[in-house]
Residue, then its C-alpha position, 0 to 999 in steps of 0.5 A: m305690552i310696554d311697546a303697545r302702551l307706548a304706541w297708544h300714548n304716541n298715536g292714540p286718541s285725544g286726551y292728556s297725553t296728546q299735548y306731551r307727544p312724542w312719549s319716550l320710555v324712561v323706566a319700566l317696572q314690573f309688579p307681582t299684582e295689578q293692584e300693587a302696580v295701580r297703587f304705585e302709579r297712584y303714588l307717583k302722581s302725588g307730590s311726594g311720588r313726583a319728587f321720588a320719580k324726579r330723584h330716581f328717574g329724571a326731571g321729566a319722568v312724571s308730568a302733571 
């Protein structure tokens, strides 16, 4: 599933992610429920979540 999602971002349709190709996997996290995964993804896109990602996953882990 992760490989397919990465391939979609690198080869998929136009959109936000196309201008930052090629993407590479920095970290993969699993959550018990989809709801928790969505909540964490939403957090990572916030200001404090970007700071968290930069500290723990590296400078380029989360883009705007």
